[in-house]
Structures are given as C-alpha cells and as structure tokens.
C-alpha positions in Angstrom: 62.0 -241.7 3.3 59.3 -243.7 1.5 56.8 -245.5 3.6 54.7 -248.4 2.4 51.7 -248.9 4.6 50.2 -252.3 5.4 46.5 -252.6 5.5 44.9 -253.9 8.7 41.6 -255.4 9.5 39.5 -253.3 11.8 36.6 -254.8 13.8 33.4 -252.9 13.4 30.4 -253.0 15.7 28.9 -255.9 13.8 32.2 -257.8 13.9 32.7 -257.3 10.2 36.1 -256.5 8.7 36.7 -253.4 6.6 39.8 -251.8 4.9 39.9 -248.2 4.0 42.7 -246.5 2.1 43.7 -242.9 2.5 46.6 -241.1 0.8 48.3 -238.3 2.6 48.4 -235.3 0.3 51.8 -233.8 -0.6 54.0 -236.7 0.4 54.8 -240.2 -0.7 53.1 -241.7 2.3 50.2 -244.1 1.8 48.2 -244.8 5.0 45.5 -247.3 5.4 43.0 -245.5 7.6 41.5 -246.8 10.8 37.7 -247.2 10.8 36.0 -246.2 14.0 34.2 -248.9 15.9 31.6 -248.4 18.6 33.1 -251.3 20.4 36.5 -249.4 20.3 38.2 -252.6 19.0 40.7 -250.8 16.8 43.9 -252.2 15.4 46.8 -249.9 14.8 48.2 -248.9 11.5 51.6 -250.4 10.6 53.8 -248.3 8.4 56.9 -250.0 7.0 60.0 -248.0 5.9 61.8 -249.6 3.0 64.8 -247.4 3.7 65.7 -244.4 5.8 67.7 -242.1 3.5 70.1 -240.9 6.2 70.8 -244.6 7.0 71.2 -245.6 3.3 73.4 -248.6 3.0 72.6 -249.7 6.5 69.4 -251.5 5.3 67.2 -250.9 8.3 63.4 -251.4 8.3 61.7 -249.2 10.9 58.0 -250.1 11.4 55.9 -247.7 13.5 52.5 -248.1 15.0 50.5 -245.0 14.2 48.1 -244.9 17.2 47.8 -241.1 17.0 45.7 -241.4 13.9 42.7 -242.4 16.0 41.2 -239.4 17.9 41.2 -241.0 21.3 44.6 -242.8 21.0 44.2 -246.6 20.7 47.7 -246.9 22.4 46.0 -245.9 25.6 42.5 -247.0 24.7 42.8 -250.6 26.0 43.7 -249.1 29.3 40.5 -247.0 29.2 38.5 -250.2 28.4 40.1 -252.2 31.2 39.5 -249.4 33.7 35.8 -250.0 33.1 36.3 -253.5 34.6 35.5 -251.5 37.8 31.9 -251.4 36.6 31.8 -255.2 36.2 33.4 -255.7 39.6 31.1 -253.3 41.4 33.8 -250.9 42.2 32.0 -248.2 40.2 28.3 -247.8 39.5 26.7 -246.2 36.4 26.4 -242.5 37.1 29.5 -242.5 39.2 32.7 -240.6 38.5 36.0 -241.9 37.3 38.9 -239.8 38.5 42.3 -239.7 36.9 45.6 -238.0 37.5 47.3 -237.7 34.1 49.6 -235.7 31.9 46.7 -235.9 29.3 46.9 -238.7 26.8 45.6 -241.6 28.9 42.9 -239.4 30.4 41.7 -238.5 26.9 41.1 -242.2 26.2 39.3 -242.6 29.6 37.2 -239.5 28.9 36.2 -241.1 25.5 35.2 -244.5 27.1 33.6 -243.4 30.4 30.4 -241.8 28.9 29.6 -245.0 27.0 29.3 -246.7 30.4 27.2 -243.9 31.8 30.0 -242.5 34.0 31.4 -239.0 34.5 35.2 -238.3 34.2 37.2 -236.0 36.4 40.8 -235.4 35.4 43.5 -233.7 37.5 46.3 -232.6 35.2 49.6 -230.6 35.9 49.2 -227.1 34.6 52.5 -227.2 32.7 51.0 -229.8 30.3 50.0 -228.4 26.9 46.6 -226.6 27.1 45.3 -228.5 24.1 45.0 -231.7 26.2 42.7 -229.9 28.7 40.6 -228.5 25.9 40.2 -231.9 24.3 39.2 -233.4 27.7 36.6 -230.7 28.2 35.3 -231.2 24.7 34.8 -234.9 25.5 32.7 -233.9 28.5 35.3 -234.4 31.3 35.9 -231.9 34.0 39.5 -230.8 34.3 41.4 -229.7 37.4 44.7 -228.1 36.5 47.2 -227.9 39.4 50.9 -227.0 39.9 53.3 -229.9 39.4 54.9 -231.2 42.6 56.7 -234.3 43.7 54.7 -237.6 43.9 55.5 -237.6 47.6 53.6 -234.4 48.0 49.9 -234.7 49.0 49.0 -232.1 46.3 50.6 -234.1 43.4 48.0 -234.4 40.6 47.8 -238.2 41.1 47.2 -237.9 44.8 44.5 -235.3 44.3 42.7 -237.5 41.8 42.8 -240.4 44.3 41.4 -238.0 47.0 38.6 -236.9 44.6 37.4 -240.5 44.2 37.4 -240.9 48.0 35.3 -237.8 48.4 32.8 -239.1 45.9 32.6 -242.4 47.7 32.1 -240.7 51.1 29.3 -238.6 49.7 27.6 -241.6 48.1 27.8 -243.5 51.4 26.2 -240.6 53.3 23.4 -240.4 50.7 22.8 -244.2 50.9 22.5 -243.9 54.7 20.2 -241.0 54.4 22.5 -238.7 56.3 22.2 -235.0 55.6 24.6 -233.6 53.1 26.8 -230.9 54.6 27.2 -229.1 51.3 30.8 -228.4 51.9 32.7 -227.4 48.8 35.9 -229.1 47.7 38.8 -227.3 49.2 41.1 -225.1 47.1 44.3 -227.1 46.5 47.6 -226.4 44.8 46.4 -223.3 43.0 43.1 -224.8 41.9 39.8 -223.1 42.6 36.8 -225.4 42.1 33.8 -224.0 40.3 30.2 -225.3 40.4 30.6 -227.5 37.3 33.6 -229.3 38.7 32.1 -229.5 42.1 29.0 -231.3 40.7 31.2 -233.7 38.7 33.0 -235.0 41.8 30.0 -234.8 44.1 28.5 -237.9 42.7 25.9 -239.8 44.7 26.9 -242.9 42.7 30.4 -242.9 44.1 33.8 -242.7 42.5 36.6 -244.8 41.2 40.3 -243.8 41.0 41.9 -245.0 37.8 45.5 -245.5 38.9 47.5 -245.8 35.7 50.8 -246.0 37.5 50.2 -249.2 39.6 47.2 -250.7 37.8 48.3 -253.7 35.8 45.4 -253.4 33.3 47.7 -251.4 31.1 50.3 -254.1 31.0 47.7 -256.7 30.2 46.2 -254.7 27.4 49.6 -254.4 25.6 50.6 -257.9 26.4 47.3 -259.3 25.0 46.8 -256.6 22.3 49.6 -254.5 21.0 52.3 -257.2 21.3 50.3 -259.8 19.3 49.4 -257.1 16.7 53.0 -256.3 16.1 53.9 -260.0 15.8 51.0 -260.7 13.4 51.6 -257.7 11.2 55.3 -258.1 10.9 54.9 -261.8 10.3 57.2 -262.4 13.2 60.0 -260.6 11.4 60.8 -258.2 14.2 64.3 -257.9 15.7 63.8 -255.0 18.2 61.3 -252.9 19.9 62.0 -249.5 21.5 59.8 -247.1 23.3 59.8 -244.5 26.1 58.0 -245.2 29.3 55.4 -243.2 31.3 54.3 -245.9 33.7 56.0 -248.8 31.9 52.9 -250.6 30.8 53.5 -250.5 27.1 57.1 -251.4 27.3 56.4 -254.3 29.8 53.5 -255.7 27.9 55.0 -255.6 24.4 58.5 -256.7 25.5 57.1 -259.6 27.5 55.0 -260.9 24.6 57.6 -260.5 21.9 60.4 -262.2 23.9 58.1 -265.1 24.6 57.5 -265.5 20.9 61.1 -264.9 19.9 63.7 -265.0 22.6 66.3 -263.0 20.7 64.1 -259.9 20.1 65.9 -256.9 21.6 63.8 -254.5 23.7 65.1 -251.0 24.6 64.0 -248.0 26.6 64.5 -244.5 25.3 64.4 -242.1 28.3 64.0 -238.3 28.3 66.1 -235.8 30.3 65.4 -235.9 34.1 63.9 -239.4 34.2 65.3 -242.1 36.4 64.2 -245.1 34.4 67.5 -245.3 32.4 69.5 -245.3 35.6 67.4 -248.3 36.9 68.1 -250.2 33.6 71.8 -249.4 33.4 72.9 -249.1 37.1 70.1 -250.7 39.1 69.1 -247.4 40.9 66.9 -244.5 39.8 69.4 -241.7 40.8 72.4 -240.5 38.9 76.0 -240.5 40.0 75.8 -236.8 40.6 72.7 -237.2 42.8 74.4 -240.0 44.7 77.1 -237.5 45.5 74.6 -235.0 46.9 74.5 -232.7 43.8 70.9 -233.3 42.9 69.4 -230.4 40.9 66.5 -228.5 42.4 64.3 -229.4 39.4 65.6 -232.6 37.8 62.6 -232.8 35.3 64.3 -230.4 32.8 62.5 -231.6 29.7 59.8 -230.3 27.4 58.5 -233.8 26.6 55.2 -234.8 28.2 53.9 -238.1 29.5 57.1 -240.0 29.5 59.8 -240.4 32.2 59.5 -240.3 36.0 61.9 -240.6 38.9 60.3 -243.6 40.6 59.9 -247.2 39.6 56.4 -248.7 39.0 55.5 -252.4 39.3 54.8 -252.5 35.5 58.2 -251.1 34.6 59.9 -253.8 36.7 58.1 -256.3 34.5 59.6 -255.1 31.3 62.1 -257.4 29.6 64.8 -254.9 28.6 68.2 -255.4 26.9 69.4 -251.8 27.3 68.4 -248.1 27.4 69.3 -244.9 25.5 69.1 -241.3 26.8 67.3 -239.0 24.5 67.5 -235.2 24.6 64.9 -232.5 24.0 66.8 -231.3 20.9 66.9 -234.7 19.4 63.1 -235.1 19.9 62.4 -231.6 18.4 64.7 -232.2 15.4 63.3 -235.7 14.9 59.7 -234.4 14.8 60.6 -231.8 12.2 62.6 -234.3 10.2 59.6 -236.7 10.0 57.1 -233.9 9.3 59.3 -232.6 6.4 60.2 -236.0 4.9 57.1 -238.1 5.7 54.2 -235.8 6.5 54.0 -237.2 10.0 53.0 -234.5 12.6 54.1 -236.0 15.9 54.0 -235.1 19.5 57.0 -235.3 21.9 56.6 -238.9 23.0 56.4 -240.2 19.4 59.4 -238.1 18.4 61.4 -239.5 21.3 60.4 -243.0 20.4 61.7 -242.4 16.9 65.0 -241.1 18.3 65.2 -244.4 20.2 64.5 -246.4 16.9 67.5 -244.8 15.3 69.7 -245.4 18.3 68.6 -249.1 18.2 69.4 -249.2 14.5 72.9 -247.8 15.2 73.4 -250.4 17.9 72.2 -253.4 16.0 73.7 -252.7 12.6 72.3 -253.5 9.1 69.5 -255.8 8.2 67.2 -255.6 11.2 63.5 -254.7 11.7 63.0 -252.3 14.5 59.5 -251.4 15.8 58.4 -248.4 17.8 55.1 -246.6 18.6 53.8 -243.3 17.4 51.6 -242.6 20.4 50.7 -238.9 20.2 50.0 -236.4 17.5 51.4 -232.9 17.3 47.8 -231.6 17.5 48.0 -232.1 21.3 51.2 -230.1 21.5 50.6 -226.9 19.4 51.2 -224.5 22.3 54.5 -226.0 23.4 56.5 -228.8 21.6 55.2 -227.7 18.2 55.4 -223.9 18.9 58.4 -222.0 17.4 58.0 -219.3 19.9 58.0 -221.7 22.9 61.0 -223.7 21.6 63.0 -220.5 21.0 62.7 -219.6 24.7 64.7 -222.8 25.5 67.2 -222.5 22.6 65.6 -225.5 20.8 64.8 -223.9 17.5 65.3 -226.8 15.0 68.1 -226.3 12.4 69.1 -229.8 11.2 68.7 -230.7 7.5 68.8 -234.5 8.1 69.6 -236.8 10.9 73.0 -235.3 11.7 71.8 -234.5 15.2 72.0 -238.3 15.8 75.4 -238.6 14.3 74.0 -239.9 11.0 75.8 -238.4 8.0 
C-alpha cells in the first residue's frame, strides 16, 4: 500500500506557517511532519492511499488523520485546551489541581496542557490499562492513581474517584480561605489504591480543584466540530464520502459527523465498536443491551476486549449528538491483525483504537463499493501499548497471535 502524504500548514507561536517533510525509513511512506507549537495549535497530518493492494480493483481512497505523530495527541488536545476554559470562568485557579478519570490518552493531553496554565494534574486510571500510559503521565508531571476497574455505577469507578478528588481539593481550599484549621486527614485508601505523600500533596491543593469530565463535557464535541471536521473538509477539498471511527465518549464522532453532514448531506458516517460495548446496539436497535442480555443471559464481564479507550455500556450526551448512518462490530483479532498489516506494509505503528478505526474503514469500503473516499482517525501510537496490545506474549495468552498475510481476516482476498 503506497501512501502519498499531503503537506499541512502548522501554526507556530508567532502565527507563521511552516512545512516540514520527513521520510519514514524502510518503507514507501512519505510523511509531512508536524511542527510543535507553544500555542498547541497543531493541524493533523493527512495521508492519502492511492490504492489498498488487498482491495485492488475496488478503487478506494482511505485518508487517515495521523494524530498519534504528536507526542500529546492532537486528537484529544483540543479537549485539553477547552478544559482550561475553567480557568477563564473562575472554576479553577492557577496552582489548583485538575482531576481526570481516564483510560490514558485524554489524560496525557490534559497533563501536557495543565502545567502551561500553572495547574497540577491528578489522573485516576484503571489498573488494567497499559502501564506505558501511566509512565507517560508521570513523566509529564501528573500524579497517577491506578485503581481496579469497576462499573460506572460503583462509587469506586475511576471517573467517580476523580470527581471526588476535585471535591476534596475544593473543600480543603475553602477551609484554608476561611482560616479554619486543617485536620491533616489523609486521603482514604480506595479500590486497591494506597495514597503516598506525593499524590496526597497533589490533590491537597489550597487553590482548589476542577474535575475534567470527558464523558459529559461538550467541549470535546465542540473541539472536533470546530477543528477536526473543518480540517478534514479542507484537506480533502470536500471530496469525502464517508467517515468512520470508534467512540470512547462520542465527542469525536459527534463533532466530525455533525460538521461533515452539514457541509455535504450525503456523507456517510459510521461507528466501529469493539467487543463488549453497547454503542452498536444503540445505533442498530435503539438500546444498549444485546438480545442475549435482554433475555437475562448477560455475561458477568461483558467488557471482553483488549482494546483500550473505546466502547462503553452507557450512552453519553455527546454520542447521542452523532449523525450516524450505521455501525460495524469489530473484534480483537481484527484489530490485532490490522495493526500488524499496517506496520508490515506501511510502517505505521498503531495502538488498539487506531487499528480498530482502520478495521472500520475497510468495513465502510466494503459497504459503499468502489470509487469512494473514506476518512478515519489514527488516534494512538503503539508506543502506548507495548506491554499489552503490541506484546506477543500478552496476545498469546488470549489466543490472538497474528497470522494473516493480508486482509483475509476481513474477508478481502
């Protein structure tokens, strides 16, 4: 598969424009690199496939937005910037702590942005997420609280704990403002987590706290409606027939689909959903549960997937705003095989979300037929998944050792 990259303008701190070319060694991939900007105004790289060998004769173009090439993930970076609206509104003061419950990627963007505003960042993350994400967060100066994964309805779910940490910081700040004595009470041990002094000091902020709620905060939707959608439209010259992506909270899918369908009403927008997620049921049947679950045969652990950061079993406000024409169910094996296919043929080292998005792009190509331009997003690098999704030993434990030579795992000869 030969990829021809399209150069993009990148805003720098002085609002100048620069273009930087980089060739990926050992493959036929030319990538126009992304220059870092102190204002974090980074446009994504658009890579255009002239043909996909396994789809030869079907004449499909398959543009992909390579957000993972930026160290803090521009796919989620607009969300990090919008979260700092809390500073402007007075919801958070410089020196305060931003708390975040995340599977990792969005928190990395927030941890990158927060120090620029003089804030601390405290992240609560499920302990089954790849350890690399926690290491990156700590390297960026954030404190990380790893807890056991439980249902969102449970008080010790990582999102609920993060919300509580912000409340604790605000209560402490209020006591300090009133001149009340500090009781010095340590944070309680929760859900397998034991707080050390460093993490205690991060949350015990006299400047207060702000809970960055990625699931229900519409800033993510606005960022992709105002940013990613227009970038896709501009860089494809409006020649886009379909957009497909997985959903974590639904912000990307809602923002991009909303913008594209306003510009071109016949653009098809699709969801690709991993195993265990209820989003596809909502799109295809109007409810989040499966037929088996409706009959009382719900599995004890429905989240039987190795993908991270995509798919949940509840509906967010942002997801309900998405303009969707259909949905596909992806599998772990398809994601694993796709990641190895793209690494072997294109030198693209992708994480599980990006690989699943590419599975969705092929499904959309099969559905639409020849002559269409289909866009998806490469939102995470394999560098954040070395210990799990990109580990041969880990995959072998689940019988997911890749073996395909092409795209035959998707029914493509």
